[in-house]
N, C-alpha and C positions, 0 to 999 in steps of 0.2 A: 089324385090323395098326396097327402107329403110320404115320402117315404120314409121309413124307423127299421132301426135293427139296433145288434148292439155286438160291440167286438170279445172276441175269445183273445183275450190277451196273452201273448208267447210265456206270460211269468207262470201261470199255468201249466203243468205238462205233460204231454203229447196226449197221453191215455185218456186226460180229462175231453178231448174233443169230442168222442164219439157220443158219448151219452148228452155231452150238451147241446150237441147240433140236433141230434134227433129230440131234444125237449125244444128248442126252436122251431124246426120244422112241424113236429105236432100241436105247437099252442099257437099256428097260427103266423107266427114271427117274417116277416116281410128278408132280412137282407141279415145275415153274420158275416163280421167280419175279421182279417185275420192282419197279424203284422211279419214280416220279413227282419225282423230287429236279429243286430246281430250280440251274440251267436248261439241265438235261443230256439227256434223251431224253421223249417225252409216252408214259404209260404203256397211254393204250387202243390209239394206234397200233400201237405194240409188240406189244399184245398180241394184236390183232388179227393181225399178219403172223405172232407166231410161232404161233399154232392154225392158220393157213391153211395152213403150212407142215407142218403134223407131223399125227399122224393120231390118237395117242391120248391125249398129254401135257395134263397141268392147267395150266394157266396162269392166276398170280393176279399181280393189279397190288395192290401193299400198299408205299405207298396214292396216293390221289387227296388233295389238298389245298382242301377244300370252300372256303375262301376264292376259288378260282381259277375257281370254276365252277359254273355255274347249274345247281341240281336237275334240272331240265327235261334238261337236256344229259346229265348222267349217268344218268339214268335213261332215255334215248333211246340212249345206249351200250353201256350194257350190258344192256339188252333184243336188243340187235341182236345182241351178242356172245351170248348166251345163243340165240337161234334161229337163227346160223349155224352153231354151234357147242355143240350141247346137252351140257349138266353137265360141260363143260371150261373154264369160263370162271369164274376167283374175283375179286370186286373190293373193294378195301377201302377205305374214304375215314377221312380225319383232319383234326387240325389244321391240319396242312401248319408248317413249321417259319416262326415266328412273324418272325424277322428276313429271310426270304426272303419272306415274305407282306407287310411294308413296305415291302420294295424294290420292289413292283408294285403299292404303292397298293390292298392287300387285305386289311389286317391288322385283326380284328374285335376291336371293344371287348371282346366276350364270346365267345371263343370257343366254351365249353361249350355256351352260348344256342345259336349258330348249329350244331355240330354235332348237338343236340338237335332242332333245328326241322329240318333236312337227312336226319336219319336215317327221324326220322317222317313226311318227305314222298317219300322215296326208297323206302322199302318196302313203302308205298300206294300208288304207281304201278306198282312193279314186280309187287303182287298184280290189276294191271286195275282198279284203283279211280279212280274222278273225285275233284280233288283240289281243293278250296278253301279257302286257307288266308291267314293274314295276321299273320305273327309279327313279332317282330324285323327279323328278315333274309329269310328264306323267307316269299315272297310269291307264290300260285299263284292264280287266277281259272277254274274250273272244266276243269283241266288233266287230261286223261287220253293214255294210250298207244293209239296206232291197230294197233301190233304189242307188247302187251306179252307176254313169258315164256310160253311154252303152262301151265310151270310156275313157281312165284315163285323168282326169283333170291335167296339170302339174300347178304345185306350183310354185312361185316365190320368194324369199326372199329378201326382204327389207334390207339391212345392207350397216355398211359402213368403221369398222376397218379389219385390215388384218386377224384375227381369225376367223372373221364371214364371210369375202370373202371366203378364204377357205373351209370353212363349208357350203356357198352357192354353190361351187364349186363341194363339196362331194355328198350332201342332198338334194338341191332344181334344178329343172328345168330352173331357169335362174333368173337373177340379177336385182333388182331395183334400181338405185346409184340415189343419190340426187341432187338436181341442184347446191347445193356447190362444184361437181363435173368436173376439169376441163378435157381438152383432155387428158393433162398427168397423172391425175386421174384415166382417164378413160383408161388407157394402165396401169396402178399399177392394176388397179382392174381386168382387166381379165387374168394377169401373176397370181395373187393370183389366181382369179377364176380355170383358168387351173391347177395350182397346184392341190389344191383342189380332183379336178376332175382326174388327172393321181393316186393323193393316191386312190381313190376309185375304179379306174380302167373303169371309166365313157368313153364311147365313143359317147355317142348322144347327138344331138345338148344342146347348155346353150345359152338360151336369153337373153341379156344385154337391159334392157330399161334404160334407162338416161334424168331423166328433165331438161331442158335449163328453167333458168329464162329469158322470153322476156317481151322488150317491144316496140310498134310502137307508131307515133304519134308525134304530134309535143315536149312533153313534156317527150319524149320517157328515154332518157338519165337519166334526173334530177330523174324519178320514179325510176330505174334502180340501181342508184346510191344511192339515199335511203334507198331501201330495202336493198341493198348488206350491206349499212352501220349498220342498223338496225341488221343485222344478226351477223355481227361482221366481214361481207367477203369483207368489201371496199377495205382492201391492197391485193385481192387477184386478180394477172393479168389472164385473158384469162375467167373469170367468165360474162356468162349471154353475151344477145346481147342486145342491143338498135339500132333500126333502121328499114329501106324499108325491103321489102320480099327479097332484094338481099342480103342485109346483112343478116338476119335469114338464108337463106338458109346456105350461107357460114359456119355460125357457127354451124349448123346442119352436115353439109360435115365434119366438124371436129372432130365431136363426132365420126363421123361413122366412118372415117378413123383410129379413134384413138382406135375401136376395140365397138360400139354401135350398136345396131340392129335396135332399135326404139329410134328416138328421142319424145318426149311430151314437146311439149312449155308451159311451166309455168308461166304465166301471173301474174303483181307484185300484189300487197294484194288490192293496188289502183285501178288497172283497172277503168277505167271510162265507157268504153262497151265492156262487156264480148262476146255479141255476135257478134257485130263488129270484136274481136279478132276471132272468131270464122270462120270467114266469111275471113278474113284477112289470117288464116293459111290456110284455104281447097282452096280458090281463086287463092291468091297469093304467097304464100310457097310452096303448094304443086305442084305445075307444076315445079318450079325451084331445087326441090330434086327430083337425079334419083330412 
């Protein structure tokens, strides 16, 4: 079955998360995804709260910017989430928006090198290994988690460029693609990811999560066009969807046919009814998505 979920956008204040997460859980929605965008809401703190408030909902963080976080801290927090809520937490890491990284003095000269070192160390720590490494950015001296996950926690990479997509195939357990990704973009990404997997000799599953900018309701097309224009994507064909459940389900299916395993509906930043968006996804779209 295709995975389906929604984004809790950090443009909403943190206090809106509890009722929305509970609604997603009670409505039968499978996944709720959170963002750690600068300078809005913390990804791990929000995910921990959402998981504690719910019973079965899977909660993803897509993504944690690696320049902001020592890899040992990310490993500790990911392991803690996995032990507290087994199988329900999903963590993605990535370069972060470079202008934001510059604002906080954390911009890396080689983001790809940093991410490669980070992924290797993070996945090893989560496997319970003792890690010593002296990389350009990641330096660990005999570090091991006292409370590693009972089962290794998968790590996703949120990436866009060709080098980073190949790296995700080599060194991550899955990939998160932004809402700026068309179905053809998903196909290209899958090809690059598979090239990386082949180079690393990997045959294990690689899960692809794609955000889909989605608007529904009377002004759906206007809101969708406005957000795409604001992001400089107004001229990109086949991007986002506006309409009823049938139209949204067809857009989801196009992404799945292109190679997505999970599609996460991303409401516009000015979505007037976030709770209604969750109900729409769970009650109307989910029955139409096999």
